[in-house]
N, C-alpha and C positions, 0 to 999 in steps of 0.2 A: 478459437475457445482456448481455453487453458482447462485443463483437468488436474484436479487435485489430484492426491493420493486417497482422499475421504472419496464418497461415491457421489459425494454433490460437485457439481461443475460454478465455475466462477468465471466472468471476467475482469481483465484490471487492463484498464488504458491509463495510458497518461499522456494530456494536452499542454500547450503550451496558456502560461499565465500570462507571464511579463518574465524580463532576462533569466531571472535566477528562481524563479519559480515555476512550479507547474501545479495543474491539476490532477489529481489523480484519481480516478472514477473505478467504483469497484461492485461488483452485483453478482449477486452466487442466488439461492433457493430463498433465506432469510430474509435478502432486502437488498436496497442498493443504496449507495451515499457517495459524494464527495470530500475529499480533504486537501489542501496547500499542501505540496512536499518543495523541497528545494533543491538543489543538486548542492553538495558539498564539495569542497575544495579538491577531493579528488575525483569526481564527476559522479558518484554515487548519489542516491534519490537517499535525502534523509526527511525520516516520517517522526510526527510527534505520537505517542500512542495514545493518550488523551484526548488527539482531536478525531479519531476513529469513535461514532455516535454508536456506543454499545456498550454492556457488562464484560468483567476483565475475560471470561472465557473465552467470549465471542472474539472481542479485539485480539485475544492470542490466536486465535484459529484464524484470523483474517490477515492479519500480518505473516504467518506462515504461509497461507497462502501465496499474498506479495512475495513472500521472499523468493519461493520454489517459481513463481510467473516471472520472475526478473533475473534468475540464476540463469536462463537460457540466454539472456545477452552481455553485454559487456559491462553494467550497472549491478550495483549491488545494493540492497536496503540496508539503510542504518536507520536504526532506531532510535528515538530518545526516551526512554523508559519513563513512567511517571511522569509526562511532562506533556504541558502543551503548547502549541504555538502563541 
């Protein structure tokens, strides 16, 4: 389980969907959801901000938590701000 800087704990997992797409599952005390992400040409995870089913402040918090989680591994999170897939 990943513990962000805030007192809330969250979990993030990325599961295969098909060749270049993955299902990113996110859960914390405020709820859970799944979004489709892709690997970009550099192998990093590409996420569309508006695919996160929440208001703007919550989306930013979730993205920060995902960035912290992915920073532990070889991939980075790339965000397509103000766009949906």
